[in-house]
C-alpha positions as CSV (number, residue, x, y, z in Angstrom):
1,M,0.0,0.0,0.2
2,N,1.0,3.6,-0.6
3,R,2.0,4.7,2.9
4,R,1.3,8.3,2.5
5,R,-1.7,7.5,0.8
6,L,-2.8,5.5,4.2
7,L,-1.1,7.9,6.4
8,Q,-3.2,10.8,5.1
9,L,-6.8,8.5,5.3
10,S,-5.7,7.8,8.5
11,A,-4.5,10.4,10.2
12,G,-6.1,10.8,12.9
13,A,-4.4,6.8,14.1
14,A,-1.0,8.8,13.4
15,V,-1.3,11.5,15.1
16,S,-1.6,9.1,18.1
17,G,1.7,7.5,17.0
18,A,1.2,5.0,20.1
19,L,-1.7,2.0,18.3
20,P,0.1,-0.7,19.1
21,G,0.9,-2.7,15.1
22,F,0.1,0.8,13.2
23,A,2.7,0.1,11.4
24,F,1.9,-3.1,10.2
25,A,-0.9,-1.7,9.3
26,L,1.1,0.5,6.8
27,D,2.8,-2.5,5.2
28,Y,-0.6,-4.3,4.3
29,P,-1.8,-5.6,1.7
30,A,2.5,-6.8,0.8
31,R,1.0,-9.5,-1.5
32,P,-2.7,-10.5,-2.9
33,V,-5.6,-10.7,-0.6
34,R,-7.9,-14.0,-1.2
35,I,-11.9,-12.6,-0.9
36,I,-13.4,-16.1,-0.5
37,V,-17.5,-16.2,-1.7
38,P,-19.2,-19.3,-0.8
39,Y,-21.2,-19.0,-3.8
40,P,-20.9,-19.8,-7.3
41,P,-19.5,-17.4,-9.7
42,G,-22.4,-15.5,-11.2
43,I,-24.8,-14.4,-8.7
44,A,-25.0,-11.0,-6.9
45,P,-22.8,-12.0,-4.3
46,D,-19.7,-12.8,-6.8
47,I,-20.7,-10.1,-9.1
48,V,-20.8,-7.5,-6.4
49,A,-17.3,-9.5,-4.7
50,R,-15.4,-8.9,-8.3
51,M,-16.5,-5.5,-8.5
52,V,-15.6,-4.6,-5.3
53,A,-12.3,-6.4,-5.9
54,Q,-11.5,-4.8,-9.0
55,A,-11.6,-1.7,-6.9
56,L,-9.7,-2.4,-4.4
57,S,-7.4,-3.8,-6.5
58,E,-6.9,-0.8,-8.4
59,R,-6.7,1.2,-5.6
60,L,-4.0,-0.1,-3.4
61,K,-1.8,-1.6,-6.0
62,Q,-2.4,-5.0,-5.2
63,Q,-4.6,-7.8,-6.5
64,F,-7.8,-8.7,-4.8
65,V,-8.4,-12.1,-5.7
66,V,-11.9,-13.8,-5.5
67,D,-12.1,-17.6,-4.9
68,N,-15.4,-19.0,-5.0
69,R,-16.1,-22.1,-2.5
70,S,-19.4,-22.7,-2.5
71,G,-21.8,-25.4,-1.1
72,G,-23.7,-26.3,2.3
73,A,-25.4,-23.0,1.7
74,S,-22.2,-20.4,2.1
75,N,-21.1,-22.8,5.2
76,V,-18.1,-23.9,3.0
77,G,-16.5,-21.4,2.3
78,T,-17.3,-19.5,5.6
79,S,-15.7,-22.0,7.8
80,I,-12.7,-21.8,5.5
81,V,-12.3,-18.5,6.3
82,A,-13.1,-18.8,10.1
83,H,-10.5,-21.7,10.0
84,A,-7.7,-19.3,8.3
85,V,-4.7,-18.0,9.1
86,P,-6.3,-14.4,11.0
87,D,-3.7,-12.0,9.3
88,G,-6.1,-10.2,6.4
89,Y,-5.1,-12.1,3.6
90,T,-7.9,-14.4,3.7
91,L,-11.6,-12.4,3.9
92,L,-15.0,-13.3,3.4
93,V,-18.2,-12.3,2.2
94,V,-20.8,-12.2,4.3
95,T,-24.3,-12.4,3.8
96,T,-27.8,-12.6,4.8
97,T,-27.7,-16.1,4.2
98,N,-24.7,-16.4,7.3
99,T,-27.0,-15.0,10.2
100,I,-30.2,-17.2,9.0
101,N,-27.5,-20.5,8.7
102,T,-26.9,-19.7,12.5
103,S,-30.4,-20.9,13.7
104,L,-31.1,-23.1,10.8
105,Y,-28.1,-25.5,11.3
106,D,-26.7,-27.1,14.6
107,N,-23.8,-29.3,13.8
108,L,-21.8,-26.0,11.9
109,D,-18.0,-26.6,12.4
110,F,-17.8,-22.4,13.2
111,N,-19.3,-19.9,15.3
112,L,-20.4,-16.2,13.3
113,I,-20.6,-14.4,15.3
114,R,-17.1,-15.7,17.5
115,D,-15.0,-16.8,14.8
116,I,-15.7,-13.9,11.8
117,A,-14.3,-10.7,12.7
118,P,-17.1,-7.6,11.0
119,V,-14.9,-5.5,8.4
120,A,-17.0,-3.6,6.4
121,G,-20.6,-3.6,4.8
122,L,-20.8,-3.9,0.9
123,V,-24.3,-3.3,-0.1
124,R,-28.0,-3.6,0.8
125,L,-30.5,-5.2,-2.2
126,S,-34.6,-5.4,-2.0
127,L,-36.1,-8.0,-2.6
128,V,-39.8,-7.6,-4.5
129,L,-42.9,-9.6,-4.1
130,A,-43.5,-10.6,-7.6
131,V,-46.9,-12.2,-9.0
132,N,-48.1,-13.7,-11.9
133,P,-50.7,-12.5,-13.1
134,S,-53.1,-14.8,-13.0
135,V,-53.0,-13.9,-9.3
136,P,-56.5,-11.0,-8.9
137,A,-54.5,-8.4,-7.3
138,Q,-53.4,-5.6,-8.1
139,T,-51.6,-3.9,-5.2
140,L,-50.2,-5.2,-1.9
141,P,-53.8,-4.8,0.0
142,E,-55.8,-6.7,-2.3
143,F,-53.1,-9.1,-2.2
144,I,-53.1,-9.4,1.3
145,A,-56.9,-10.1,1.0
146,Y,-57.1,-12.2,-1.4
147,A,-55.1,-14.2,0.3
148,K,-56.7,-14.3,3.4
149,A,-59.7,-15.2,1.6
150,N,-57.7,-18.1,0.5
151,P,-55.4,-19.2,3.1
152,G,-53.0,-21.5,1.6
153,K,-54.0,-21.6,-1.8
154,I,-51.4,-19.0,-3.1
155,N,-48.0,-20.9,-3.4
156,Y,-45.2,-19.0,-3.0
157,A,-41.5,-19.8,-4.8
158,S,-37.5,-20.1,-3.5
159,V,-34.7,-20.6,-3.4
160,G,-34.9,-23.4,-0.5
161,S,-36.3,-23.6,2.8
162,G,-33.8,-21.0,4.8
163,A,-32.9,-18.9,2.0
164,A,-33.7,-15.8,2.1
165,T,-36.2,-15.7,-0.6
166,N,-38.0,-17.8,2.1
167,V,-37.5,-16.1,5.5
168,A,-38.5,-13.2,3.5
169,G,-42.1,-14.7,3.1
170,E,-42.4,-16.6,5.9
171,L,-41.7,-13.0,7.6
172,F,-44.1,-11.6,5.5
173,K,-46.7,-14.4,6.9
174,Q,-46.3,-13.8,10.3
175,M,-46.8,-9.7,10.2
176,A,-49.3,-9.3,7.4
177,G,-51.4,-12.9,9.1
178,I,-52.0,-14.9,6.1
179,N,-51.1,-18.3,5.0
180,L,-48.7,-19.0,1.8
181,V,-47.6,-22.1,0.7
182,N,-43.7,-22.5,0.3
183,V,-42.2,-24.1,-3.0
184,P,-38.2,-25.1,-2.5
185,Y,-36.8,-25.2,-6.0
186,R,-33.3,-26.0,-6.1
187,S,-32.9,-25.1,-9.6
188,N,-34.5,-21.7,-11.5
189,Y,-37.8,-20.8,-10.1
190,M,-38.7,-17.8,-13.1
191,P,-39.6,-20.2,-15.6
192,D,-42.7,-21.5,-13.0
193,L,-43.2,-18.8,-12.0
194,I,-43.6,-16.5,-15.5
195,S,-46.0,-19.9,-16.7
196,G,-48.4,-19.8,-13.1
197,Q,-47.0,-22.9,-11.7
198,V,-46.3,-20.7,-8.9
199,Q,-48.0,-17.8,-8.3
200,A,-45.6,-15.6,-6.0
201,A,-42.1,-15.2,-5.3
202,F,-40.1,-12.7,-3.0
203,T,-37.5,-12.3,-5.8
204,P,-34.3,-10.7,-6.4
205,I,-35.0,-7.7,-8.5
206,L,-31.9,-8.1,-10.7
207,Q,-34.0,-11.7,-11.6
208,S,-37.1,-9.7,-12.1
209,V,-36.9,-6.8,-13.1
210,E,-36.8,-7.5,-17.0
211,Y,-40.1,-9.6,-15.9
212,I,-41.5,-6.8,-14.4
213,R,-41.2,-3.6,-16.9
214,A,-42.3,-6.1,-19.9
215,G,-45.8,-7.2,-17.8
216,T,-45.0,-10.7,-17.3
217,L,-44.8,-10.3,-13.4
218,R,-46.4,-7.5,-11.7
219,A,-44.6,-6.4,-9.3
220,L,-46.3,-5.2,-5.5
221,A,-44.0,-4.6,-3.1
222,V,-39.8,-4.5,-2.6
223,T,-39.1,-5.6,0.7
224,G,-36.2,-3.0,2.3
225,A,-37.6,-1.0,4.6
226,T,-37.8,2.1,1.3
227,R,-38.7,2.0,-1.8
228,S,-36.1,0.9,-4.6
229,E,-34.3,3.2,-7.3
230,S,-34.4,0.3,-9.4
231,L,-38.6,0.3,-9.8
232,P,-39.8,3.5,-7.9
233,G,-43.1,3.7,-8.3
234,I,-43.7,0.1,-6.4
235,P,-44.3,1.1,-2.9
236,A,-42.3,-1.0,-0.3
237,A,-44.5,-3.3,2.0
238,A,-43.9,-1.8,5.0
239,E,-46.1,0.7,3.5
240,F,-49.1,-1.6,4.3
241,V,-47.3,-3.9,6.9
242,P,-45.2,-1.7,9.0
243,G,-42.0,-3.1,10.6
244,Y,-41.7,-5.4,8.1
245,E,-38.3,-5.5,5.8
246,A,-36.2,-8.1,4.8
247,S,-33.4,-6.9,2.8
248,V,-30.5,-8.6,1.3
249,W,-26.8,-7.7,2.0
250,D,-23.7,-8.3,1.1
251,A,-20.3,-7.5,3.4
252,L,-16.7,-8.6,4.1
253,G,-15.5,-10.0,7.3
254,A,-12.2,-11.8,8.0
255,P,-10.7,-14.6,10.7
256,A,-11.1,-13.8,14.0
257,N,-8.5,-12.5,16.1
258,T,-7.2,-10.3,12.6
259,P,-5.1,-7.3,13.6
260,A,-7.3,-4.3,14.8
261,D,-5.6,-2.0,12.1
262,I,-5.6,-4.2,9.7
263,V,-9.8,-4.3,9.9
264,E,-9.9,-0.7,10.1
265,A,-7.5,-0.3,7.7
266,L,-9.6,-2.2,5.1
267,N,-13.3,-0.8,6.2
268,M,-11.3,2.4,5.3
269,Q,-10.2,1.6,1.9
270,V,-14.2,-0.6,0.8
271,N,-15.8,2.0,2.4
272,A,-13.8,4.9,0.5
273,V,-14.4,2.0,-2.9
274,L,-18.0,1.9,-2.4
275,S,-18.3,5.8,-1.9
276,D,-17.2,6.5,-5.7
277,P,-20.0,7.4,-8.2
278,A,-18.8,5.6,-10.7
279,L,-19.3,2.4,-8.8
280,K,-22.3,3.5,-6.8
281,A,-24.0,4.0,-10.3
282,Q,-22.9,0.3,-11.3
283,F,-24.3,-1.0,-7.8
284,A,-27.7,1.3,-8.9
285,A,-27.9,-0.9,-12.2
286,L,-28.4,-3.7,-10.0
287,G,-30.9,-2.8,-7.5
288,A,-28.7,-2.3,-5.0
289,E,-27.2,0.7,-2.5
290,P,-24.1,1.0,-0.7
291,M,-23.7,-0.2,2.8
292,L,-21.1,2.1,4.7
293,M,-20.8,1.1,7.8
294,T,-18.0,1.0,10.6
295,P,-16.2,-2.6,12.0
296,A,-18.4,-2.1,15.0
297,E,-21.7,-0.9,13.5
298,F,-21.5,-4.0,11.4
299,G,-20.7,-6.2,14.3
300,K,-23.7,-4.7,15.8
301,Y,-26.4,-5.0,12.5
302,I,-24.7,-9.2,12.5
303,A,-26.2,-9.6,15.9
304,A,-29.4,-7.8,14.9
305,E,-29.6,-9.9,12.0
306,T,-28.7,-13.0,13.8
307,E,-31.3,-12.1,16.4
308,K,-34.2,-11.2,13.6
309,W,-33.7,-14.1,11.6
310,G,-33.3,-16.8,14.1
311,R,-36.6,-15.8,15.6
312,V,-38.4,-16.6,11.9
313,V,-37.0,-19.7,11.5
314,K,-37.7,-21.1,15.0
315,T,-41.2,-19.6,14.7
316,A,-42.2,-21.0,11.1
317,R,-40.5,-24.1,11.9
318,I,-37.9,-23.6,8.6
319,K,-35.6,-26.8,8.5
320,V,-33.0,-27.7,5.8
321,D,-34.8,-29.5,3.3
């Protein structure tokens, strides 16, 4: 890393002078940094990781290399990082799924909060409640009324029990007081949603926005706390179901006991690239917004998300497929 740049960015820490290990951070990164993505290439966490890795590589003049280690609903890659040397050269793309898995799996060989140090947020994305046009509801209130009049007769697709697309639906069911039936898929559910084999899905905006714009699917609400720039005319579910929020997010973690000065340096650099207008525009095209946080703020966020989704998993009695 260019020493002068990091000294400027870390002026407060440099002035204090006595921070232990600060000189170590000045030499970081001295070799390529591996970012473990616990999913296959081509899906949202991988796309986001590659965008951020490229920006960091250009900014810090050292390679940040994405390494896809999929399997076990993100648990395989997470385990690799949890047991890696805590030197800042192995990072993890942490996602909403990690916080769900904490309650979903009983036999994990790691503890997310204990073994993964929070480094920085990356992006937050809304899902969208999309329905097949055969569903006789033009708005979210009409959908809720229709579901109450037809309990258990509306199927919604997800990418598996315990996935974000499932727990978002289960939380909505609980808060709206309706009964929908989850249909978990191991492959792409979009053809069945378009054909009407299933009637609804809490689906990533990126995956469904073109179908919505073409009128093949009807968007009723986004799941974030506020409306999405990608679908500005679609209300947030919270406008009709107060307090409902089911964003999905990607972030960076590191093995526990990674030196605090490296964590702080990484956080600062990640937040800098997330603030770049060009990268923000690329994220917006994906329906994502930067999630700038300090390590401490991200740590509190992980704990809150773990508790929130743990309640949903328990209340809905969600079991792994």
